[in-house]
VEXLUM-184541 format. One record per residue (C-alpha): x, y, z; residue number from 1. Coordinates in pm, 1 decimal. Layout:
// VEXLUM-184541
[[X Y Z] NUM]
...
//
This chain:
// VEXLUM-184541
[[1.7 1.0 -6.1] 1]
[[152.6 339.1 -105.6] 2]
[[128.2 640.5 114.8] 3]
[[-58.0 934.8 -20.4] 4]
[[147.4 1246.6 -111.5] 5]
[[-110.7 1531.6 -144.2] 6]
[[-72.2 1715.1 -472.6] 7]
[[-383.7 1946.5 -459.0] 8]
[[-338.6 2310.0 -489.5] 9]
[[-535.6 2414.3 -201.1] 10]
[[-358.5 2215.3 79.5] 11]
[[-235.0 2442.8 361.3] 12]
[[86.6 2403.3 545.5] 13]
[[44.1 2276.1 874.2] 14]
[[230.8 2413.2 1176.1] 15]
[[112.2 2306.8 1524.8] 16]
[[190.6 1979.7 1702.8] 17]
[[-151.1 1791.7 1682.1] 18]
[[-331.1 1653.3 1966.6] 19]
[[-162.9 1834.9 2245.6] 20]
[[-381.3 2000.8 2508.4] 21]
[[-114.0 2248.4 2575.3] 22]
[[-177.9 2583.7 2406.8] 23]
[[150.3 2739.7 2295.1] 24]
[[191.1 3121.7 2259.9] 25]
[[179.0 3058.8 1881.3] 26]
[[-174.7 2905.9 1919.0] 27]
[[-291.8 3214.8 2099.1] 28]
[[-248.8 3385.2 1767.2] 29]
[[-395.8 3106.3 1551.1] 30]
[[-698.9 3296.2 1466.3] 31]
[[-499.4 3591.5 1321.5] 32]
[[-251.8 3366.4 1122.7] 33]
[[-489.6 3087.7 994.1] 34]
[[-598.4 3132.6 629.0] 35]
[[-927.6 3284.1 552.6] 36]
[[-1164.4 3264.0 249.0] 37]
[[-1509.1 3412.1 174.8] 38]
[[-1837.0 3227.3 254.2] 39]
[[-2161.0 3256.5 52.6] 40]
[[-2495.8 3247.8 222.3] 41]
[[-2838.9 3238.1 48.3] 42]
[[-3181.7 3215.9 185.6] 43]
[[-3382.6 2924.9 33.5] 44]
[[-3712.3 2839.9 193.8] 45]
[[-3801.7 2513.9 3.4] 46]
[[-3661.4 2230.1 -202.4] 47]
[[-3738.6 2313.2 -558.0] 48]
[[-3600.0 2494.2 -874.8] 49]
[[-3483.9 2778.6 -639.6] 50]
[[-3217.1 2551.4 -503.8] 51]
[[-3019.8 2541.3 -824.3] 52]
[[-3065.9 2910.2 -883.9] 53]
[[-2939.0 2985.3 -525.8] 54]
[[-2629.7 2755.0 -558.0] 55]
[[-2550.2 2893.2 -897.2] 56]
[[-2545.3 3250.0 -759.6] 57]
[[-2338.2 3132.6 -454.2] 58]
[[-2068.1 2964.8 -674.7] 59]
[[-2053.7 3267.0 -893.5] 60]
[[-2004.5 3483.0 -575.5] 61]
[[-1719.8 3251.1 -478.9] 62]
[[-1541.0 3302.6 -822.5] 63]
[[-1719.8 3046.7 -1027.9] 64]
[[-1708.4 2658.1 -1041.6] 65]
[[-1539.2 2642.6 -1386.0] 66]
[[-1200.9 2744.5 -1247.3] 67]
[[-1221.4 2466.8 -984.2] 68]
[[-1366.5 2169.4 -1173.0] 69]
[[-1330.8 2212.4 -1552.1] 70]
[[-1176.6 1891.4 -1705.6] 71]
[[-1143.8 1747.6 -1356.2] 72]
[[-1264.9 1445.6 -1161.6] 73]
[[-1477.1 1556.0 -869.3] 74]
[[-1559.4 1342.8 -575.5] 75]
[[-1865.1 1447.9 -375.7] 76]
[[-1893.2 1304.6 -17.9] 77]
[[-2267.3 1304.8 75.6] 78]
[[-2396.0 1319.5 434.5] 79]
[[-2637.2 1027.1 450.2] 80]
[[-2621.1 941.2 829.0] 81]
[[-2801.9 631.0 950.2] 82]
[[-3086.2 438.6 793.3] 83]
[[-3271.2 557.4 493.0] 84]
[[-3601.6 474.4 658.6] 85]
[[-3521.0 656.5 981.0] 86]
[[-3771.9 928.4 1087.3] 87]
[[-3731.3 1225.5 1323.6] 88]
[[-4078.5 1299.0 1465.4] 89]
[[-4235.0 1131.9 1159.0] 90]
[[-4038.2 1328.8 898.4] 91]
[[-3813.8 1159.5 643.4] 92]
[[-3438.0 1168.6 634.3] 93]
[[-3461.5 1395.2 347.0] 94]
[[-3612.7 1673.6 562.6] 95]
[[-3409.9 1603.9 868.5] 96]
[[-3077.0 1424.6 882.7] 97]
[[-2962.6 1368.0 512.0] 98]
[[-2864.4 1614.8 257.9] 99]
[[-3175.4 1649.0 28.5] 100]
[[-3165.3 1498.9 -315.2] 101]
[[-3263.8 1834.0 -474.7] 102]
[[-2940.2 1989.2 -341.0] 103]
[[-2751.0 1681.1 -465.0] 104]
[[-2898.5 1700.3 -807.2] 105]
[[-2854.6 2071.4 -825.4] 106]
[[-2488.0 2049.8 -741.7] 107]
[[-2412.5 1769.2 -991.5] 108]
[[-2592.7 1973.8 -1267.7] 109]
[[-2386.6 2280.8 -1192.9] 110]
[[-2064.0 2078.4 -1163.6] 111]
[[-2142.7 1917.0 -1513.5] 112]
[[-2232.2 2266.8 -1652.4] 113]
[[-1886.2 2392.2 -1527.4] 114]
[[-1712.3 2134.1 -1728.6] 115]
[[-1633.4 1851.7 -1464.1] 116]
[[-1507.9 1554.4 -1652.4] 117]
[[-1628.3 1296.9 -1401.3] 118]
[[-1849.3 1330.5 -1088.1] 119]
[[-1846.8 1066.6 -825.5] 120]
[[-2109.0 1056.2 -536.4] 121]
[[-1949.3 888.2 -243.8] 122]
[[-2067.0 760.4 98.0] 123]
[[-1983.2 478.0 330.9] 124]
[[-2352.6 352.1 381.1] 125]
[[-2462.7 172.1 670.6] 126]
[[-2620.1 -118.1 494.2] 127]
[[-2397.4 -423.8 468.4] 128]
[[-2552.5 -560.6 127.6] 129]
[[-2731.0 -304.4 -64.4] 130]
[[-2552.8 -107.4 -338.0] 131]
[[-2519.4 266.5 -308.5] 132]
[[-2816.8 309.1 -549.4] 133]
[[-3036.7 58.0 -359.2] 134]
[[-2952.2 225.9 -32.3] 135]
[[-3061.2 578.8 -139.5] 136]
[[-3372.9 433.9 -325.6] 137]
[[-3515.8 335.9 16.1] 138]
[[-3513.7 697.4 99.0] 139]
[[-3715.6 759.5 -233.1] 140]
[[-3415.3 888.2 -424.7] 141]
[[-3399.9 811.6 -795.4] 142]
[[-3029.7 774.5 -884.8] 143]
[[-3128.4 850.7 -1248.7] 144]
[[-3204.0 1206.1 -1157.6] 145]
[[-2830.0 1236.0 -1086.7] 146]
[[-2699.9 1050.4 -1383.0] 147]
[[-2919.3 1251.7 -1612.2] 148]
[[-2813.6 1592.8 -1441.4] 149]
[[-2462.5 1563.8 -1600.5] 150]
[[-2240.6 1334.9 -1795.4] 151]
[[-2007.4 1074.9 -1636.9] 152]
[[-2183.0 1053.8 -1301.4] 153]
[[-2136.6 734.4 -1080.6] 154]
[[-2177.5 612.9 -733.4] 155]
[[-1969.2 424.0 -486.7] 156]
[[-2005.1 273.9 -138.8] 157]
[[-1668.2 356.3 4.2] 158]
[[-1689.7 105.7 294.7] 159]
[[-1525.4 -128.3 24.3] 160]
[[-1205.6 -95.2 -181.6] 161]
[[-1380.1 -77.4 -516.6] 162]
[[-1267.7 -244.2 -842.2] 163]
[[-898.2 -245.1 -747.5] 164]
[[-956.6 -458.5 -443.2] 165]
[[-717.8 -251.5 -250.4] 166]
[[-759.0 46.1 -3.0] 167]
[[-512.6 327.2 -22.9] 168]
[[-332.0 509.3 260.8] 169]
[[-404.6 861.1 321.2] 170]
[[-143.2 1022.9 544.3] 171]
[[-197.4 1307.3 784.4] 172]
[[46.9 1606.0 766.6] 173]
[[268.3 1624.1 1076.1] 174]
[[173.9 1302.2 1205.1] 175]
[[-186.3 1355.4 1309.5] 176]
[[-357.2 1393.6 1643.3] 177]
[[-478.3 1028.7 1674.4] 178]
[[-365.0 856.6 1357.7] 179]
[[-64.2 906.3 1125.4] 180]
[[-268.6 783.3 829.9] 181]
[[-605.2 639.2 723.6] 182]
[[-681.6 350.6 498.6] 183]
[[-956.0 447.5 262.5] 184]
[[-1133.5 369.9 -67.5] 185]
[[-926.5 513.5 -344.2] 186]
[[-1210.5 743.9 -482.1] 187]
[[-1105.6 996.4 -208.8] 188]
[[-758.3 1018.5 -356.1] 189]
[[-805.5 957.2 -718.5] 190]
[[-998.4 1287.5 -768.5] 191]
[[-883.1 1634.6 -842.4] 192]
[[-1143.6 1811.5 -648.0] 193]
[[-1311.7 1691.6 -326.4] 194]
[[-1645.9 1837.3 -231.1] 195]
[[-1818.0 1787.0 115.9] 196]
[[-2199.7 1820.2 69.7] 197]
[[-2316.8 1824.6 426.4] 198]
[[-2626.4 1898.2 638.1] 199]
[[-2653.5 2196.3 888.8] 200]
[[-2702.9 2000.8 1218.3] 201]
[[-2616.6 1984.2 1577.1] 202]
[[-2421.1 1695.1 1702.8] 203]
[[-2489.5 1503.3 2028.7] 204]
[[-2095.1 1493.8 2102.7] 205]
[[-1917.2 1748.1 1884.6] 206]
[[-2177.1 2022.5 1906.4] 207]
[[-2221.2 2079.1 1536.4] 208]
[[-2179.9 1850.9 1239.4] 209]
[[-2115.6 2044.0 909.0] 210]
[[-1861.7 2024.7 624.7] 211]
[[-1573.3 1904.5 817.7] 212]
[[-1758.6 1647.6 1033.7] 213]
[[-1896.2 1500.8 702.8] 214]
[[-1551.9 1368.3 646.6] 215]
[[-1578.2 1145.2 965.6] 216]
[[-1749.3 908.1 728.1] 217]
[[-1442.7 848.5 506.2] 218]
[[-1290.4 570.3 707.0] 219]
[[-1439.6 241.4 597.3] 220]
[[-1650.9 49.5 842.7] 221]
[[-1482.0 -264.6 719.3] 222]
[[-1159.9 -140.3 883.6] 223]
[[-1273.0 120.7 1141.4] 224]
[[-1613.7 -22.0 1243.5] 225]
[[-1741.5 -241.2 1536.6] 226]
[[-1734.5 -550.0 1308.8] 227]
[[-1407.0 -477.5 1124.3] 228]
[[-1180.0 -761.8 1082.4] 229]
[[-897.7 -811.6 1322.7] 230]
[[-611.9 -919.2 1094.7] 231]
[[-756.1 -769.4 773.7] 232]
[[-1055.3 -575.0 651.4] 233]
[[-1389.4 -730.2 691.0] 234]
[[-1570.0 -849.3 378.1] 235]
[[-1895.7 -707.9 499.3] 236]
[[-1991.3 -400.0 712.7] 237]
[[-2076.7 -506.1 1065.2] 238]
[[-2130.8 -215.2 1280.5] 239]
[[-2079.9 167.7 1331.1] 240]
[[-1744.9 354.6 1397.2] 241]
[[-1767.2 331.2 1767.5] 242]
[[-1387.2 267.4 1797.1] 243]
[[-1333.6 627.0 1660.4] 244]
[[-1565.9 743.9 1932.6] 245]
[[-1447.7 546.0 2232.9] 246]
[[-1128.5 371.9 2134.4] 247]
[[-1302.0 37.7 2228.1] 248]
[[-1088.8 -154.1 1976.3] 249]
[[-812.8 -97.8 1724.6] 250]
[[-877.5 -95.2 1351.7] 251]
[[-791.2 -386.2 1128.0] 252]
[[-421.3 -483.1 1157.2] 253]
[[-340.4 -391.5 804.7] 254]
[[-397.1 -28.0 886.7] 255]
[[-181.3 186.7 1122.8] 256]
[[-254.1 177.2 1485.4] 257]
[[-325.4 483.6 1699.3] 258]
[[-36.5 726.8 1764.8] 259]
[[-84.5 684.9 2144.9] 260]
[[-290.0 390.2 2261.4] 261]
[[-312.2 563.1 2608.0] 262]
[[-484.2 878.1 2482.3] 263]
[[-819.2 953.8 2621.3] 264]
[[-1102.1 708.2 2536.5] 265]
[[-1358.6 983.1 2553.8] 266]
[[-1561.4 1078.4 2252.2] 267]
[[-1532.3 1435.5 2362.8] 268]
[[-1163.7 1417.8 2298.5] 269]
[[-1160.1 1173.1 2000.0] 270]
[[-1441.9 1286.8 1767.9] 271]
[[-1314.7 1639.3 1712.6] 272]
[[-954.6 1511.1 1663.1] 273]
[[-1061.0 1233.4 1426.4] 274]
[[-1247.1 1499.4 1218.3] 275]
[[-964.7 1734.4 1201.3] 276]
[[-701.8 1457.3 1109.3] 277]
[[-926.5 1351.4 830.8] 278]
[[-981.5 1710.0 709.2] 279]
[[-600.1 1768.1 716.6] 280]
[[-539.6 1445.4 525.1] 281]
[[-805.2 1495.3 256.6] 282]
[[-848.5 1866.8 214.1] 283]
[[-1202.1 1994.7 123.5] 284]
[[-1191.2 2209.5 -186.7] 285]
[[-1553.9 2297.9 -180.5] 286]
[[-1788.6 2284.3 115.3] 287]
[[-2172.1 2303.6 58.0] 288]
[[-2403.2 2289.5 340.1] 289]
[[-2778.4 2223.7 315.1] 290]
[[-2962.0 2412.5 597.1] 291]
[[-3319.4 2435.1 437.6] 292]
[[-3491.5 2166.5 643.9] 293]
[[-3281.3 1994.7 911.5] 294]
[[-3257.9 1898.1 1270.7] 295]
[[-3159.3 2060.3 1607.6] 296]
[[-3066.9 1887.8 1949.6] 297]
[[-2855.0 1617.6 1772.7] 298]
[[-2757.1 1456.4 1444.1] 299]
[[-3010.7 1180.7 1422.0] 300]
[[-3320.1 1012.5 1584.9] 301]
[[-3092.6 809.8 1813.2] 302]
[[-3022.4 1132.9 2000.3] 303]
[[-3314.8 1188.1 2240.2] 304]
[[-3362.2 1563.7 2187.9] 305]
[[-3337.6 1549.1 1806.9] 306]
[[-3614.0 1753.5 1646.0] 307]
[[-3693.4 1900.2 1299.2] 308]
[[-3607.7 2266.6 1236.5] 309]
[[-3654.9 2488.3 931.0] 310]
[[-3348.4 2720.1 878.7] 311]
[[-3413.9 2797.5 510.4] 312]
[[-3045.2 2851.9 419.1] 313]
[[-2767.0 2728.1 198.0] 314]
[[-2399.4 2792.7 268.9] 315]
[[-2103.3 2735.7 52.0] 316]
[[-1723.4 2816.2 66.3] 317]
[[-1382.1 2710.4 -52.8] 318]
[[-1236.1 2685.7 297.1] 319]
[[-1400.9 2426.5 512.8] 320]
[[-1314.6 2603.1 852.7] 321]
[[-1448.2 2936.4 746.7] 322]
[[-1750.0 2781.2 588.1] 323]
[[-1827.2 2584.6 913.7] 324]
[[-1762.3 2894.5 1117.2] 325]
[[-2020.3 3092.5 926.6] 326]
[[-2260.4 2792.4 950.5] 327]
[[-2216.4 2768.0 1317.2] 328]
[[-2312.9 3136.3 1344.3] 329]
[[-2614.8 3075.8 1134.8] 330]
[[-2731.8 2827.2 1397.2] 331]
[[-2707.6 3097.4 1659.1] 332]
[[-2384.6 2998.5 1812.0] 333]
[[-2043.8 3170.8 1845.9] 334]
[[-1785.8 2987.7 1642.6] 335]
[[-1509.0 3118.2 1891.3] 336]
[[-1669.4 2943.9 2179.9] 337]
[[-1446.3 2725.8 2397.3] 338]
[[-1530.4 2385.0 2533.8] 339]
[[-1801.6 2411.9 2804.5] 340]
[[-1987.1 2690.7 2609.4] 341]
[[-2268.7 2615.9 2351.6] 342]
[[-2249.7 2435.2 2119.2] 343]
[[-1929.6 2280.2 2252.3] 344]
[[-2065.8 2191.3 2597.5] 345]
[[-1949.2 1825.1 2573.4] 346]
[[-1647.2 1827.6 2358.3] 347]
[[-1342.8 2008.3 2239.2] 348]
[[-1424.0 2253.3 1945.5] 349]
[[-1347.5 2103.8 1607.3] 350]
[[-1326.7 2458.6 1473.6] 351]
[[-1055.0 2569.0 1726.8] 352]
[[-848.3 2247.1 1660.9] 353]
[[-880.8 2304.0 1281.5] 354]
[[-773.6 2665.2 1327.4] 355]
[[-462.2 2576.3 1548.5] 356]
[[-316.7 2356.1 1284.8] 357]
[[-359.0 2608.6 1015.9] 358]
[[-668.3 2489.9 814.6] 359]
[[-855.2 2810.3 847.9] 360]
[[-983.0 3073.1 1081.7] 361]
[[-1308.3 3057.9 1271.9] 362]
[[-1301.5 3441.9 1350.7] 363]
[[-1597.0 3599.0 1178.4] 364]
[[-1412.5 3936.7 1187.3] 365]
[[-1171.8 3781.8 924.7] 366]
[[-1435.3 3601.2 716.1] 367]
[[-1604.2 3787.2 428.7] 368]
[[-1973.8 3678.6 401.7] 369]
[[-2120.7 3705.2 53.4] 370]
[[-2483.6 3721.4 -25.1] 371]
[[-2724.7 3732.2 282.6] 372]
[[-2567.3 3866.0 600.6] 373]
[[-2565.5 3630.4 897.4] 374]
[[-2787.9 3859.2 1106.2] 375]
[[-3060.6 3815.0 832.2] 376]
[[-3023.7 3447.5 785.4] 377]
[[-2963.6 3329.6 1152.4] 378]
[[-3189.1 3064.9 1323.8] 379]
[[-3145.7 2998.9 1699.8] 380]
[[-3132.4 2623.4 1697.2] 381]
[[-3167.2 2603.5 2061.2] 382]
[[-3494.5 2787.8 2063.5] 383]
[[-3624.4 2647.3 1738.3] 384]
//
């Protein structure tokens, strides 16, 4: 297995020793030194033709998609958390926990119009048997809606190695906070542009789950899941990624072990660091967040207080940290909040950790917001 050497133009140099709880003087100035990029915000009250129009305007505000994707292979990681038949207070996953198919279709159409050579829709689905297409069809998606929206569109369940039969190793710059490298489906590396297409949600542990947390789904369940093989990857998915939450078991022996097996076993420590390691290893070139109809109180129906909320917004940016910072503010939270303060009552701030290693700034004073101002598009998720 060959280690990945990142060749993408957007990767940022990483400077802070990852995983340390000590905050050095350098880190005190992380917000001022971390890179920034504009973030586009649009109001969009419903899922219909207005979604494509809103996204087209937002991408134009960011400088246009053509310069990013023309002639290139684009991998789009979808946020399809949990079961396709799950419900939050009787409402389907499309209106609560999953990115909506209308947003997916509009994104595919605009990528195709901008000249993308190939578009790959990716997710490590929870079903051990069904294909990607069969899985989403249970949520009343029609895969033909995406294949007809642009040329050369395909799908892959990234829990498995794909046609090559081999996973590839994705290294974390500067050694990583928890892992030096991750073994993943090669689709995440055999692309020119990586897009995180996420949902605007609170998270029971991490506080928020947005473009960065969407990459938590990159590690295949066959290696990093409860039912992963001991000596080698499992042939079939057999459980969720609890080991990444609680360190209850190591990944399959073919992958690298944790940097420090004695590190805290707490999800509050592990989930934010796993997320930042993955984003550092697989930089996000375009972050898109569906916040039209979503959930507050948690990321899925397994969280007791999870409930539907209508925020009526779309968010996009070319830096995942600045995009997530603006999205956090749109939910009524302060992206500069420390652990113990909403929304990070239970865990370390993923935004802060990402900022400290130089991925982007979370300071709204340094982020240009294009389109609708935060003050005119904000929804208080704790009161909704």
